N, C-alpha and C positions, 0 to 999 in steps of 0.2 A: 164320377164313377168310371167313365171310359178310360182316364189316366190311371186309376187304380189297376183296371184290367190289363192294361198294356204293361204297367210296371210288373205285375206278377208274371205276365207272360215272358217279358225280358229276363226277369230273375230265373225263371224255369228254364229258359233257352241257355242262360249263362251257367245253368247249375250251381245256383246260390240258394240252398233249400233253407238255410238258417236266417239270411236276410229276408227271404220271401215270408218267412214265419213271422218274424218279429219287427218289420219296418214300420207298421202302423203304431204298434205300442212304442217304438223307440221314438216315433214323430211325437207323440203325446208327452213322453218324458222330456224330449229336446224343447219343446213349447213351455212346458212347465218350469223347466230349469234354465230357460234362455240360453241353450247351448250354442256354440258357434257352428258354422257349417262343418269345420275341421273336426270337433268333437263328436258331432252327430255321426260324421262317416266313420270316425275312428271306432265309435261303439259298434256300429253296424259290422265293420270288418273284422273287429275283435271277436264278435260273436261267431262269425263264420268261421274264422280260423280255429277257434276254440273247438267247435263242432267237428271239424276236419281232422283236428289232431285226435280227438277222441275215436273217431271212425277209424282213422289209419292205425291207432294203437289196438283196437279191437281187431282189425284186420291181421295185424302182425302177430297178436296173441293166438288167433285161430291157425294161421300159417305155421307157427312154430310147433304145434303139437304138444306143447308144455301142459303137464298137469297142473291146472291153476290152483288147486287146493294145496300145493307144495310151494308156499310163498316164504318170503323172508320174514314177513309179519308173523306167521305162525311157527317160526323156527327159533327154538330156544338157544340163542347165542351164549347164554350164560352157562351152558354145558360145556363150552369149548374153552381151551387155554387162551390166555389174553394175547398169545402171539398169532393164533388163529383168527381171533376176532379182528385183530388189526389188519390182518392180511384181507379178510373180508371187507372191511371198510374201505380199504384201498381198491379192492376190485369194484366195488360199487360205485366208484368215481367213473369207472368205464374207459379210462385211458388205456389200459392194457389192450384193448381192441385196436386202437390206432397204431399200435407197437406190434400187431399180430402175435402177441404172447398167447401162450396156452395155459390152461388151468388144470391141474392134475389133482384129483381128490381120491386119496386112500383111506381105507378104513375097512373094519369088520362088517359083516352084514348087521344092519340095525343101528350103525352109528350116525347116520343122516347125511351121508355123503352125496347121495341122489337128491335129497330134499334141499341140500344147501345150494348145489348147482343149479338146480330148476328154480329156486328164489332168486339167485343172482341173475339167470336168463330173463326171468320176468322183469327184474328191475331195469335190465339193459333195454328191454323193450319200452316200458312205461316211462323211464326217465329220459332216454336218449334216441328212442324210436329206432333202435337197431334191430336188424334182422337176424333171428335166432331160429335154430332148428334143434328139435329134442328128438333123439332116436335111440332105441335099443341096439346094442351092438349087433346082436344076432339078425334083427330085422335089417339093419343097415348093409350088413355083408351080403345078405341074400339079395338085396336090391342091386348092390354093385355087380354081384355075381351074374345076375339075369341081364344087366346092362351090357356086360363084358360078352355073354354068350349071343346077344343080339347085336354085337359089334357096335354098341352105343356107350361104352364106357367113356370117351372122351366127352361126349355130350351131357352124359350124367354128371361128370366132374366139373363141367363148366356150369351146369345148373346149381350143383352145390356150391360153387365158388360165389354165388351171389349172397350167401349168407355170411354175415360178419362174424358168427360164431356157431359151431356145430357141437351140441352136447352128445357125447357117445357114452351112454350109460351101459355099465356092467361089462367092460371090456375084460375078456378073459373068463367070463362066468359061462359062456358057451365056448367049448373047444372047436375051433376052426379046423378044417382040413387044409392042406397045402394051397389049393387053388384059392380057397376063402381066404386064407391069410394074406396071399398075393394082392387081391384087390383092396383089402384093408390097408395093406402097405402102400399101395399106390395112392389111395387117398390121402394118408398122411403126409407122403412126399409131395403130392400135389398141393397141398395146403400149407407146406412149410413156407414160413416167412411172407405168406399170402393172405392168410386168414387163421384166426383163433380156433383152436379145438379144445373142448372142455371134456375131460374124460373122468369117470369113476371106475375104480377097480378095488377088489378085495385082495388082489394079488400084488406083492411087491415086485420091484423091478427083477430082483434075482430069480423070479419064478415066470418071467414073460416068455421064456423060451417056449413054454407050453403052449402059448398063444401063437407065436410066429414060426414055431418048428425048426427054425435054423438059426444057429448063434450069430451068424453074419447079419442076417436080416433083422434079428432081435436088436443087435446092438445099433444098427442103422436107424430103426424105428425109435428106440429110445432116445438116440442122439438128436434127432429131429425135434423130438417132443420137448426135451429138457432144454435144448439151446436157449430158447426165449420162453420161461414158463414160471409159474407160481405154483409150488407144491402145498397142498393142504393135507396134513397128516392128522386124521381124526382118530387119535387113539383114546377113543372114549368108550364107555360102556354102552352097550345097545340101547337106543332109545325105545325101541319096541318092547324090549324086554322089561325095561324100567317102568314103561306105561302099563304092561301087563301086571306087574308085581304090585303096582299102586292099585289098580282095579281090584286085585286080589285081596289086598289089605283092606279095602273099602269094604268089600263084601263080607270079609271075617269080622269086621267091626260092627256092621248092621246084624250080623247072625249073633 
């Protein structure tokens, strides 16, 4: 009994909760199956590592701010052209992050561009334990602007640089003034070839001057984004509209 108490104390002190929870059960299994010492130890450590991985992924998902309902599993890839499907499958391998490549998702409202990037972001966390941040463009700009006014912009940029990918949703949806545009451009320039940016927009590049206000800065921003990037052009019908029409037809049939 004393040995069991000591063992539980040691496991608690060493912060090995899974082993502390299952070591007695695993001893019974080891005795029943005549496990070697190495196999017994391997089972215990394997369970501990698996629990830690689950907890780590949970923390990363919470930190990301991603809407978890927008996953790859419930995104209908069949709606997309084969070229886009192939691009998505390549992105799911995660190697673009190692090359600091960007992902730009264009499409009309309701085309699924946000859902797709959020689903990709979740998979990057679940499969590879990458650090991903999801943020609406308007919110991000206000955070950067507040940091600049507090003389903390370099500190804020350093904090953001810890993320392997930043998903900036709806760039161009909110029209920024010149000061807001400048902090957004500063972020894009800071991450150039240092970390991936994943952006959704319903505006083609030809209209991005409405975002950055200045043709020179607009060209510089686009140049940095497209130098190393994958462009997903979701030229498909609105998914939300299609769902609404489907629901409407069901109601009509029932009527």
